[in-house]
C-alpha positions, 0 to 999 in steps of 0.5 A, spaced: 550 511 536 552 504 538 547 504 544 541 506 538 544 500 534 543 496 540 536 498 541 534 497 534 538 491 532 532 486 532 528 491 528 534 493 523 535 485 522 527 484 521 526 490 517 532 489 512 531 482 510 523 482 510 524 488 505 529 484 501 524 479 501 518 483 499 522 486 493 523 479 491 516 477 491 514 484 488 519 482 482 516 475 481 509 479 481 511 484 476 514 478 471 508 474 472 504 480 469 508 481 463 508 473 462 500 473 463 500 479 458 504 476 453 500 469 453 493 472 453 494 480 450 488 481 455 489 487 460 483 484 464 486 477 465 492 481 467 488 485 472 485 479 475 492 477 477 492 483 482 484 482 484 486 474 486 491 477 490 487 483 493 481 479 494 483 475 500 486 481 503 480 485 504 475 479 505 479 475 510 483 480 514 479 481 520 479 473 521 487 473 520 488 478 525 484 474 530 489 468 528 495 472 529 493 474 536 492 466 538 499 464 536 506 466 536 508 472 532 514 469 529 512 462 528 506 465 524 511 469 520 515 463 518 509 459 516 506 464 512 513 466 509 514 458 507 507 457 504 508 463 500 515 461 498 512 454 496 507 457 491 513 460 488 516 454 487 510 451 484 510 456 479 517 455 477 516 447 477 510 449 472 514 454 468 520 449 467 515 443 465 511 448 460 505 446 464 504 453 467 497 456 465 493 462 466 488 459 472 494 456 475 496 463 477 489 465 479 489 460 484 496 461 486 495 468 487 489 467 491 493 462 496 499 467 496 494 473 498 491 469 503 498 468 506 500 475 506 493 477 509 495 473 516 503 475 515 502 482 515 498 483 522 503 479 525 509 483 522 506 489 525 505 486 532 513 484 531 515 491 530 511 493 536 515 488 540 522 489 538 522 497 537 522 502 544 516 507 544 521 513 543 523 510 536 516 509 533 517 515 529 524 513 526 522 506 525 516 507 521 519 512 517 524 507 515 518 502 513 515 507 509 522 508 505 523 501 504 516 500 501 517 506 497 524 503 494 521 497 493 515 500 489 520 504 484 525 498 484 521 492 483 519 494 476 525 496 473 529 490 476 524 485 474 523 487 467 530 487 466 531 480 468 525 478 465 527 481 458 535 478 459 534 471 462 526 469 463 521 468 468 525 462 472 531 467 473 526 472 476 523 467 481 530 464 483 532 471 485 525 471 489 527 465 492 534 467 494 531 473 498 526 469 501 531 464 504 535 470 507 529 473 510 527 466 513 534 464 516 534 471 519 528 471 522 529 463 524 536 464 527 537 471 529 531 474 532 528 472 539 521 476 540 519 478 547 514 472 550 507 474 550 501 471 554 497 468 549 493 463 553 487 468 554 486 467 546 488 460 545 481 457 547 477 463 544 474 462 537 476 466 531 470 469 530 469 472 537 476 475 537 475 478 530 469 481 534 473 484 539 478 487 534 471 491 531 469 492 539 476 496 540 475 500 534 468 502 536 470 504 543 476 508 540 473 513 536 479 517 534 483 510 531 476 509 527 475 516 525 482 516 522 481 509 519 475 511 516 478 518 513 484 514 510 478 509 507 476 516 503 483 518 502 484 511 498 477 511 494 480 518 492 487 516 490 485 509 487 480 513 482 486 518 481 490 512 479 485 509 474 484 517 471 492 518 470 493 514 464 487 517 461 490 524 462 497 523 460 497 517 455 493 521 449 496 527 450 503 525 451 504 518 450 507 512 454 514 514 455 511 520 459 506 517 462 512 512 465 516 518 467 510 522 471 508 515 474 515 514 477 515 521 480 510 519 485 515 513 487 521 518 487 517 523 492 515 517 496 523 516 497 524 523 499 518 523 503 520 517 507 526 521 510 521 526 513 519 522 519 526 520 521 529 528 521 523 532 523 521 532 531 515 529 534 509 533 532 505 536 537 499 534 534 499 527 530 492 527 528 493 534 525 499 532 521 495 526 518 489 530 515 493 536 513 498 532 509 492 529 505 489 536 504 495 538 501 496 532 497 489 531 494 487 538 493 493 541 490 495 535 486 489 534 483 488 541 481 495 541 478 493 535 473 486 538 472 488 545 469 495 543 466 497 541 459 505 540 461 508 534 463 513 538 467 507 540 471 504 533 471 511 531 474 511 537 479 503 535 481 505 528 482 511 530 487 506 534 491 501 529 491 506 523 494 512 527 498 508 527 504 504 520 504 510 517 508 509 522 513 502 521 514 503 513 514 508 514 520 504 518 524 498 513 523 503 508 525 505 511 531 498 513 534 496 506 533 502 503 536 501 507 542 493 506 543 492 499 541 495 494 547 500 489 544 495 483 545 490 486 541 494 489 535 494 483 531 486 483 530 485 491 530 490 492 525 487 486 521 480 490 522 484 496 519 486 493 513 479 491 511 476 498 513 481 502 510 483 498 504 476 496 501 475 502 497 481 501 493 478 496 488 471 501 488 475 507 487 479 504 481 472 502 478 469 508 479 475 512 476 475 508 470 467 508 469 466 516 470 472 517 465 469 513 460 462 513 461 461 520 463 467 525 463 469 524 456 462 524 453 461 530 456 467 534 454 466 531 447 459 535 447 463 541 449 468 541 444 466 548 442 465 551 448 470 556 450 469 555 457 470 548 458 476 547 453 479 553 456 479 549 463 480 542 461 483 542 454 479 539 448 480 532 445 481 525 448 484 526 455 480 532 457 474 528 460 480 525 465 482 532 466 475 534 468 475 528 473 481 530 476 478 537 478 472 533 481 477 528 485 480 535 487 474 538 490 472 531 493 478 530 496 479 537 499 472 537 502 473 530 505 480 532 508 476 539 511 470 535 514 474 529 517 479 534 520 473 538 523 471 531 526 478 529 528 479 535 532 474 533 537 478 527 539 484 528 544 491 524 543 496 524 547 503 520 548 
């Protein structure tokens, strides 16, 4: 046990302090969303905060990864964290001087999103540098656990602090967590030396092309990434449809409970990579877990009218997501040379996550413009009302069924394609 702790000392320090900092940042983002809605009363204006953060991540990720591979990973993380903290300080100053405006937050979120775009691939490479290969699965599970805890904890803590003490206290907590993570990385972590001389004189565009070329030459990884892009398209459409299904039938409080079940399931699922033995076929685990999630959950929610069944569906849909993500991380860390990981991870971010805003739009559009009007016209049809119910929300149930079919077809088809490629450790 002592030997294990010694082997993973640097990982534990980085993981715990960075997770704490991520919690602080997520709390500030949530509190700013509350502040924005109070000021504008507009759901679109509030959603634009997320868009401003997300747009640089999708557009610039490929180039950010190339920058990551050109420079020292620890310095890159420190600089990005410092810039992100300075934007938080700027929000604090503007808020305390009563000059904070909506456009300030859009601009600040865009800058913060850009810093995260560079920092994220650097941190992925950093984890690969400090973790022995035999512990990739265990540490990937811990990373999924912390992300799940942050997703559950940040709205609860942020809303409580914001309601009791205001935005400035939430920001102060964020800055304290930043200082802890920054100090731990600066003073207690020494990364193995990497030879960046080959990349130092290369332009960013050429390095980005090398990341894309690696994916083109490694069809297994590219196929997994494109499969996950399809999964994200379906899952983000689900996120847009879920409130339209639950709220008209059961109200906001039940919607909150149903939503929380996904986070609870992910926390529980985060322990699976840590306790299960190494699978014989990691690729098979990826598409089978997603087949289980996308198929069963969507059909359960499509055909049920009971909040308990909705919660069970959420648990089924999310409990194996950490196991899938951990196996994808292991495959990528084992197959991608460390000196290429920054740019390849960045290409992954663009290719795998660009479908999320598309899915959110499509899910909302299909419910509002196609499925709900269709079910309104079928209100006297026993066939359709027996399957999906009646009244507002029945169109969302129909859309859940469509997502279940499309997700099942995606997983079965992609599984057949991925079987062509051999992965060994």
